ChimeraX commands (.cxc) that place a marker at each C-alpha (Angstrom):
marker #1 position -103.70,1.47,-64.45 radius 0.5
marker #1 position -102.20,0.86,-67.90 radius 0.5
marker #1 position -105.29,-0.75,-69.39 radius 0.5
marker #1 position -103.83,-4.25,-69.14 radius 0.5
marker #1 position -106.40,-6.98,-68.81 radius 0.5
marker #1 position -106.09,-10.72,-68.46 radius 0.5
marker #1 position -105.69,-11.35,-72.24 radius 0.5
marker #1 position -102.87,-8.82,-72.54 radius 0.5
marker #1 position -101.03,-10.24,-69.53 radius 0.5
marker #1 position -101.37,-13.77,-70.95 radius 0.5
marker #1 position -99.94,-12.64,-74.29 radius 0.5
marker #1 position -97.00,-10.95,-72.54 radius 0.5
marker #1 position -96.41,-14.10,-70.46 radius 0.5
marker #1 position -96.40,-16.27,-73.60 radius 0.5
marker #1 position -93.95,-13.94,-75.36 radius 0.5
marker #1 position -91.63,-14.07,-72.33 radius 0.5
marker #1 position -91.94,-17.87,-72.27 radius 0.5
marker #1 position -90.98,-18.10,-75.95 radius 0.5
marker #1 position -88.07,-15.67,-75.61 radius 0.5
marker #1 position -86.44,-17.10,-72.48 radius 0.5
marker #1 position -87.68,-20.69,-72.49 radius 0.5
marker #1 position -89.18,-22.74,-69.69 radius 0.5
marker #1 position -85.78,-23.71,-68.22 radius 0.5
marker #1 position -84.62,-20.13,-67.57 radius 0.5
marker #1 position -87.87,-18.73,-66.15 radius 0.5
marker #1 position -87.32,-20.04,-62.59 radius 0.5
marker #1 position -83.84,-18.49,-62.42 radius 0.5
marker #1 position -85.16,-15.19,-63.78 radius 0.5
marker #1 position -87.94,-15.24,-61.17 radius 0.5
marker #1 position -85.44,-16.00,-58.40 radius 0.5
marker #1 position -83.22,-13.12,-59.53 radius 0.5
marker #1 position -86.17,-10.73,-59.57 radius 0.5
marker #1 position -87.21,-11.92,-56.12 radius 0.5
marker #1 position -83.72,-11.31,-54.72 radius 0.5
marker #1 position -83.67,-7.85,-56.27 radius 0.5
marker #1 position -87.02,-6.94,-54.73 radius 0.5
marker #1 position -85.89,-8.28,-51.33 radius 0.5
marker #1 position -82.66,-6.25,-51.46 radius 0.5
marker #1 position -84.53,-3.08,-52.43 radius 0.5
marker #1 position -87.05,-3.48,-49.61 radius 0.5
marker #1 position -84.23,-4.27,-47.16 radius 0.5
marker #1 position -82.32,-1.13,-48.19 radius 0.5
marker #1 position -85.53,0.90,-47.97 radius 0.5
marker #1 position -86.18,-0.39,-44.43 radius 0.5
marker #1 position -82.58,0.34,-43.41 radius 0.5
marker #1 position -82.78,3.85,-44.77 radius 0.5
marker #1 position -86.13,4.59,-43.15 radius 0.5
marker #1 position -84.94,3.07,-39.86 radius 0.5
marker #1 position -81.78,5.20,-39.88 radius 0.5
marker #1 position -83.69,8.45,-40.43 radius 0.5
marker #1 position -85.13,8.72,-36.93 radius 0.5
marker #1 position -85.53,12.32,-35.81 radius 0.5
marker #1 position -82.69,13.49,-33.56 radius 0.5
marker #1 position -83.45,14.06,-29.88 radius 0.5
marker #1 position -84.09,17.68,-28.92 radius 0.5
marker #1 position -81.34,18.71,-26.49 radius 0.5
marker #1 position -82.17,22.37,-26.73 radius 0.5
marker #1 position -79.15,22.98,-28.96 radius 0.5
marker #1 position -80.04,23.55,-32.61 radius 0.5
marker #1 position -76.44,23.25,-33.80 radius 0.5
marker #1 position -76.10,19.77,-32.33 radius 0.5
marker #1 position -79.32,18.67,-34.04 radius 0.5
marker #1 position -78.10,19.95,-37.40 radius 0.5
marker #1 position -74.74,18.25,-36.97 radius 0.5
marker #1 position -76.46,14.97,-36.06 radius 0.5
marker #1 position -78.72,15.27,-39.13 radius 0.5
marker #1 position -75.74,15.75,-41.42 radius 0.5
marker #1 position -73.84,12.86,-39.92 radius 0.5
marker #1 position -76.98,10.72,-40.15 radius 0.5
marker #1 position -77.18,11.33,-43.89 radius 0.5
marker #1 position -73.50,10.48,-44.16 radius 0.5
marker #1 position -74.07,7.27,-42.21 radius 0.5
marker #1 position -76.95,6.26,-44.48 radius 0.5
marker #1 position -74.88,6.94,-47.60 radius 0.5
marker #1 position -71.90,5.07,-46.14 radius 0.5
marker #1 position -74.10,2.11,-45.16 radius 0.5
marker #1 position -75.62,1.92,-48.63 radius 0.5
marker #1 position -72.21,2.21,-50.27 radius 0.5
marker #1 position -70.83,-0.57,-48.07 radius 0.5
marker #1 position -73.74,-2.90,-48.92 radius 0.5
marker #1 position -73.34,-2.30,-52.65 radius 0.5
marker #1 position -69.57,-2.78,-52.42 radius 0.5
marker #1 position -69.95,-6.05,-50.52 radius 0.5
marker #1 position -72.51,-7.30,-53.05 radius 0.5
marker #1 position -70.23,-6.47,-56.00 radius 0.5
marker #1 position -67.19,-8.01,-54.28 radius 0.5
marker #1 position -69.12,-11.24,-53.82 radius 0.5
marker #1 position -70.47,-11.46,-57.36 radius 0.5
marker #1 position -67.82,-10.13,-59.75 radius 0.5
marker #1 position -64.62,-12.17,-60.08 radius 0.5
marker #1 position -61.35,-10.25,-59.73 radius 0.5
marker #1 position -62.90,-7.21,-58.05 radius 0.5
marker #1 position -61.82,-8.27,-54.55 radius 0.5
marker #1 position -58.16,-8.44,-55.62 radius 0.5
marker #1 position -58.40,-5.09,-57.40 radius 0.5
marker #1 position -59.93,-3.50,-54.27 radius 0.5
marker #1 position -57.15,-4.95,-52.08 radius 0.5
marker #1 position -54.51,-3.53,-54.43 radius 0.5
marker #1 position -56.24,-0.14,-54.42 radius 0.5
marker #1 position -56.42,-0.13,-50.61 radius 0.5
marker #1 position -52.70,-0.92,-50.37 radius 0.5
marker #1 position -51.90,1.82,-52.87 radius 0.5
marker #1 position -53.98,4.29,-50.84 radius 0.5
marker #1 position -52.10,3.34,-47.65 radius 0.5
marker #1 position -48.75,3.82,-49.38 radius 0.5
marker #1 position -49.96,7.15,-50.75 radius 0.5
marker #1 position -50.88,8.32,-47.24 radius 0.5
marker #1 position -47.51,7.25,-45.88 radius 0.5
marker #1 position -45.61,9.04,-48.65 radius 0.5
marker #1 position -47.71,12.23,-48.39 radius 0.5
marker link #1:1,2 radius 0.2
marker link #1:2,3 radius 0.2
marker link #1:3,4 radius 0.2
marker link #1:4,5 radius 0.2
marker link #1:5,6 radius 0.2
marker link #1:6,7 radius 0.2
marker link #1:7,8 radius 0.2
marker link #1:8,9 radius 0.2
marker link #1:9,10 radius 0.2
marker link #1:10,11 radius 0.2
marker link #1:11,12 radius 0.2
marker link #1:12,13 radius 0.2
marker link #1:13,14 radius 0.2
marker link #1:14,15 radius 0.2
marker link #1:15,16 radius 0.2
marker link #1:16,17 radius 0.2
marker link #1:17,18 radius 0.2
marker link #1:18,19 radius 0.2
marker link #1:19,20 radius 0.2
marker link #1:20,21 radius 0.2
marker link #1:21,22 radius 0.2
marker link #1:22,23 radius 0.2
marker link #1:23,24 radius 0.2
marker link #1:24,25 radius 0.2
marker link #1:25,26 radius 0.2
marker link #1:26,27 radius 0.2
marker link #1:27,28 radius 0.2
marker link #1:28,29 radius 0.2
marker link #1:29,30 radius 0.2
marker link #1:30,31 radius 0.2
marker link #1:31,32 radius 0.2
marker link #1:32,33 radius 0.2
marker link #1:33,34 radius 0.2
marker link #1:34,35 radius 0.2
marker link #1:35,36 radius 0.2
marker link #1:36,37 radius 0.2
marker link #1:37,38 radius 0.2
marker link #1:38,39 radius 0.2
marker link #1:39,40 radius 0.2
marker link #1:40,41 radius 0.2
marker link #1:41,42 radius 0.2
marker link #1:42,43 radius 0.2
marker link #1:43,44 radius 0.2
marker link #1:44,45 radius 0.2
marker link #1:45,46 radius 0.2
marker link #1:46,47 radius 0.2
marker link #1:47,48 radius 0.2
marker link #1:48,49 radius 0.2
marker link #1:49,50 radius 0.2
marker link #1:50,51 radius 0.2
marker link #1:51,52 radius 0.2
marker link #1:52,53 radius 0.2
marker link #1:53,54 radius 0.2
marker link #1:54,55 radius 0.2
marker link #1:55,56 radius 0.2
marker link #1:56,57 radius 0.2
marker link #1:57,58 radius 0.2
marker link #1:58,59 radius 0.2
marker link #1:59,60 radius 0.2
marker link #1:60,61 radius 0.2
marker link #1:61,62 radius 0.2
marker link #1:62,63 radius 0.2
marker link #1:63,64 radius 0.2
marker link #1:64,65 radius 0.2
marker link #1:65,66 radius 0.2
marker link #1:66,67 radius 0.2
marker link #1:67,68 radius 0.2
marker link #1:68,69 radius 0.2
marker link #1:69,70 radius 0.2
marker link #1:70,71 radius 0.2
marker link #1:71,72 radius 0.2
marker link #1:72,73 radius 0.2
marker link #1:73,74 radius 0.2
marker link #1:74,75 radius 0.2
marker link #1:75,76 radius 0.2
marker link #1:76,77 radius 0.2
marker link #1:77,78 radius 0.2
marker link #1:78,79 radius 0.2
marker link #1:79,80 radius 0.2
marker link #1:80,81 radius 0.2
marker link #1:81,82 radius 0.2
marker link #1:82,83 radius 0.2
marker link #1:83,84 radius 0.2
marker link #1:84,85 radius 0.2
marker link #1:85,86 radius 0.2
marker link #1:86,87 radius 0.2
marker link #1:87,88 radius 0.2
marker link #1:88,89 radius 0.2
marker link #1:89,90 radius 0.2
marker link #1:90,91 radius 0.2
marker link #1:91,92 radius 0.2
marker link #1:92,93 radius 0.2
marker link #1:93,94 radius 0.2
marker link #1:94,95 radius 0.2
marker link #1:95,96 radius 0.2
marker link #1:96,97 radius 0.2
marker link #1:97,98 radius 0.2
marker link #1:98,99 radius 0.2
marker link #1:99,100 radius 0.2
marker link #1:100,101 radius 0.2
marker link #1:101,102 radius 0.2
marker link #1:102,103 radius 0.2
marker link #1:103,104 radius 0.2
marker link #1:104,105 radius 0.2
marker link #1:105,106 radius 0.2
marker link #1:106,107 radius 0.2
marker link #1:107,108 radius 0.2
marker link #1:108,109 radius 0.2
marker link #1:109,110 radius 0.2
view
């Protein structure tokens, strides 16, 4: 594909070993594995959510279902990313709680 043979791959592997060290390679591999798993999981969720709507004989209903389906997929993806960030970044959960409270107060005042 890119003209990479066994010697080139071995050289790249040695360079990576020298840059990151033997102690950090397992953690880097684990992080890459988690990333690939998350991407495939999101891909499966998105492809599973995009089932064709049932034909009721009403075109308008089908179009409305299709639009809401896209909204559901986007909302699901946004929720997964938000949950992941909330779990990994310190202080974000408290900031989100404060923002939610501010939004509630804003709705009450408006």
